[in-house]
C-alpha positions, 0 to 999 in steps of 0.5 A, a space after each residue: 489444451 484441447 481445441 475447444 478450450 483454445 477456441 473459447 480462450 481466444 475469443 475476444 468478447 466486448 468489454 461489457 462481457 467481462 466481469 468488471 464492475 463500473 468502479 473497476 473500469 474507471 480505475 483501469 481507464 484512469 491508471 492502466 490503459 494505454 494512451 497517446 501523447 495527448 492523453 487520449 485512451 487508446 485501448 479498452 480492458 479487453 485490449 489491455 488483457 490481450 496485450 498483457 497475455 500476448 506479451 507474457 506468453 511470448 517468453 515461450 518462444 524466447 525460451 524455446 520451450 516448444 510450447 504453443 505461445 498463442 495457446 498459452 496467451 489464450 490461457 493467460 487471457 482467460 485467467 486474467 479476464 475471469 479475475 482468477 489471477 492478476 499480476 502486479 500493477 506494473 505488469 498490467 500497465 507496461 507489458 507489451 508497451 515501450 517501457 516494458 518494466 514489469 516489476 513492482 519494486 526493487 532493493 538497492 545496496 547503500 555503501 558507506 562512501 559518498 560515491 556508493 551513496 550517490 550511485 544508489 541515488 542515481 539508480 533510485 531515480 532510474 527505478 522510480 522513472 520506470 514506475 518501481 518502488 525501492 527498499 534500502 538498508 541504511 545500516 552500513 552508513 557510519 553514524 553521525 559524527 563518526 570519523 571520515 578518514 579521507 577528509 578528516 571530517 565527520 559523518 553526517 549519518 544515515 538520516 541525512 542521506 535518507 533526506 537526500 533520497 527523499 528529496 530525489 523521490 519527490 522530484 521524480 515524476 513516474 510516467 504519470 501512473 505510479 509515484 515513488 515509494 521507499 522503504 528505509 530500514 536501520 538495524 536496531 544495533 546501529 548507533 543512530 537507531 534512536 534518531 531513526 526511531 524518532 525521525 517521523 515524529 515530524 510528519 513533514 520529513 521523509 514523506 516518501 518513505 515507510 521506515 522500519 527498524 530491523 530487529 535481531 533475535 539478540 535484541 528481542 531476547 534482551 527485551 524479554 529478559 529486560 537486559 541490554 544489547 550491543 550497539 555496533 559500529 558499522 565501520 569497524 564492527 566493534 561494540 561501542 556501548 550497550 543499551 537497555 533493550 526494553 527502553 529502545 523497544 518502548 520508544 519504537 512502540 511509542 512512535 508506532 502508537 503515535 503515527 504508525 511508524 516505524 514498523 518492525 522487521 525481524 532481520 534474522 528471520 528474513 535470513 533464516 529463510 534466505 534461499 541463497 545465503 551464499 550470494 548475500 545477506 538480506 538487509 532490506 525489503 520492498 516498500 510494503 515489507 512483504 518481499 525481502 530481497 538481496 541487493 539488486 533483486 526485484 519482486 515480480 508479484 501476482 495474486 490469486 483471487 480466492 473468492 473465485 475458488 468456490 464451486 457451485 455447491 459453495 465449497 472450496 474447489 481445490 482442483 481449480 485452485 491447483 490449476 490456477 497456481 500452476 498457470 500463474 507460476 508459469 506466468 510469473 516466471 515468464 514475466 522475469 524473462 520478458 521484463 525490461 529492467 531499469 539497470 543492468 545489475 538488476 537484470 543480472 541478479 533477478 535472472 540469477 535467482 528468479 524470485 517470484 511471489 505468488 500471493 492471494 486476494 479475496 480472502 475475506 470474501 472467500 470466508 464470507 462465501 464459506 460462512 466462516 467468521 474472519 476472527 475465528 479459529 476455523 478461519 485461521 486453520 483454513 488460512 494455514 491450510 490454504 497457504 500450505 497448499 498454494 506454496 506446495 503447488 507453486 513449488 511443484 510448478 517451479 520444479 517442473 519449470 526447472 526440468 523444462 527450462 533449467 534451475 535458477 543459476 544460483 541453485 548450486 550452493 543454495 539451500 535447495 542444493 544443500 538439502 538435495 532437493 530437485 532443481 527448482 526454477 525459482 528461488 522463492 515462489 510465494 509472497 502475500 502482497 498488498 493488492 490495493 488496486 488490483 483487488 479493486 479491479 477484481 472487485 474483491 477484498 484486499 490481500 488477506 485483510 478483513 473487509 474495510 467496510 460493509 457500506 460506505 459513502 463515496 463522493 463523486 465530482 458532480 457533488 452526488 453522494 453514492 452509497 457503496 455496499 459490499 456486493 455479497 452483503 447486498 445479495 444476502 440482504 436481498 435474498 433474506 428480505 432485510 435489504 433497504 436503502 435506509 439500512 444501507 445508509 445506517 450501516 455507512 453512518 454506523 461504520 459497522 453492522 455490529 449492533 444493528 438489530 435489523 441485521 440477523 446475528 449470523 450475518 453480522 457474525 461473518 461481516 466483520 470489518 478491520 475495526 471489529 477484529 481484535 489486534 490479536 486476531 489480525 496477528 493470528 491470521 498473519 502468522 497463519 499465512 506466514 507459516 507457509 509463505 516463502 517470503 513475507 506477509 504484508 498486512 496492517 494490524 488495525 487498532 481503535 483510537 483508544 488503544 494504549 501503547 501497551 496494546 501495541 507492545 503486546 501485538 509486537 511481542 505476539 508477532 514475534 512469538 507467532 513467527 511473523 517476519 514483520 509488523 505494520 500497525 495503524 491506530 485509527 486517527 493517529 495521523 494528522 489530516 484525517 477527515 470523515 470517510 467511513 462511518 460516523 454521520 454528522 453529530 448532533 448540534 451539541 456534539 459539534 463534530 464540525 463546529 465551523 461548518 457554515 449553514 445555508 442562509 438566505 442572504 450574505 452575513 455581515 462581518 463582525 468587528 472581531 473574528 477568531 481563526 487560524 493560519 496554515 502554511 502550505 508549500 506550493 510550486 510558487 513558494 509558501 502560501 499562508 492561508 488564514 481562515 476566520 470564523 464567526 459564531 455561525 461557522 466559516 466566514 472568510 479566507 485570506 491568502 499571503 504569498 511568501 513571495 510578494 506580488 505577481 500573478 500567483 499572489 493576485 490569483 490567490 487573493 481572488 480565490 480568497 475573496 470568492 471563497 469568503 463571499 461563498 461562505 458568507 452567502 451560505 455555501 458549505 465549506 466542502 463544496 468549495 473544497 471539492 471545486 478546488 482540490 486536485 487542480 494541477 498547475 506545475 507538478 502533478 506529483 505535488 509539493 510538500 507533505 500534503 502533495 500540493 498541486 496548485 495554489 487552489 489545491 493548497 487553499 482547499 487542503 488548508 480548509 480541510 485542515 481547519 475543518 477537522 481539528 485534532 480533537 475531532 480525529 477520534 470521531 473518524 474511522 479508516 485512513 482519511 480522505 483520498 487526495 485524488 477523489 475525496 473517497 475513504 482511505 484505508 490502511 491495509 497491507 502496510 499502505 494507504 488505499 482508496 477503494 473508490 478510485 484506486 489511489 495507493 500511497 505506495 504506488 
């Protein structure tokens, strides 16, 4: 590094000098910056990036590489503050701090004995406490009603133990920055597979789990041939019976169409690319499915912002991309070295294989900058070329790190060793991860997902309505003279730029969103990146609400045919509790999208003798709370509460809330104003209780009102993934997860 470059890198600009949006700074303050015991923020964004850069560069001294750690710190700092690369969230949060746990997620083994199962639960608790997510295969647990020789009793089966893991996750608070997330996998040939497929038909169970069925090549071949496949005892390895593969496949499709789960993972493909088969078999992945891991391995991830890889001529800067890939690869290998792992087994296994996952974000923004439609053959071809280049350069960087520092300890006997390849530092180099929150910090599109919206409405705490417009679209609209606040509002109401004649056709063509793109195009893009990715690709295939089960089946088969390692789908409006976010404005009166919404009036409405309504059971820290909401012919009229436990302060306070809300409604206050005043109020448990993550009795009342306002028949009118439980902003299903682009909330983090 030249003296001039080093001097520039080590300058410490003010926070205002960083290319961070207002929203980026808000997310950093809420989730990443260091605080004291009283919650006071102790650093700004500049301090955070400096803290991370210095901590990761310190590995050079620990490894005795002879490199200048201070100079490298400057390079890391420049790379992050220019938003060319960002590591996964735990690294930003914890590097250089006491916790020091820098990995996003882990896979733990689950054996078939009570001792092994509860040891895994203990290890899960330690991981979640440190801020990590966990993946498990429950396939080794004997099925329900199978014999237990030691007690002469019968097994309760894997699903019963999944519920214990789920309850443990619900109980653990993750240091106030990240909550627990789990992936549960069961092999398709397990005797309890049908119960597993149906497990989340009730959305009140396994709320802390994503679940996926592990499909085998034999199963998929039987599906294609409309044949049968073996169901195998995990205890004895014997085939117990045969089942019709297509029937099981159709059940998976049916539940995925219903509520997005289970996903599917092609187990044999994970092991086809297992670089260390002599160490073990891959049975599970991290919570979003992009990182197949052996038991006790961790994922250490980071993403390159492709939107920053365009030069002044508007062309791809391959040399710059190469430099960032090389530097980011060194950064991630250093992360493994300075990481403070939550349990010794993870420390040992992670260092033995040294897997890293360098991925990308800003893909949709890059395509816009290059004037290439996302759903075009040109985009798919570029995606494949791009990922091939990144993986080749990352592999070369790993070879050079191997020469400098030594190969990963399990290299002997690995696929690299058997092929006679040069020693490499890392068993894997690339992964396409969901980048929900770090892409918000970088002010770019998430992972390889298309845009979630061009313009959307964002509500803030002072009851103002803010219109968020994609910066590239706003820039083009102003340069070409068709920008107006009214048009931006129309786009937000319409949910897409398609069909709006005021926008030039060539602009509409490149600003396609996730719901403008066919599911088949989603899969083609995923497959293009998967072809040259060491690990896997996290992506959500979005369907419109009117999609059929056959549409889902077609996409699953296409994903298998195209070489994907797994698929996550989401059909718009298929889950309960969706409320208006992106798009549709309130319909005309005769459409009645929110028929019970009160209209402002000049005086309090009188109560009629009879009213209609509904009662909702909400789980709170004080016990079950029953919220009854009644309407008159003008809309919401009154609210009553009943505590499951009679009497006490909680019951009286809930009664007071009900009386005040009723008075407000009868006086003309709109329901959403009452919701915004109460939602998110915290009492006992910041993580929340139950499926709706109730944080207080007031929060329970607010969420009951939301449930009442948006009945199932109205769900088809909504777009995207619903409302953020923290800020009320729009939530999008992407990368196998739910992300709020307004505040950075992530369901998987």
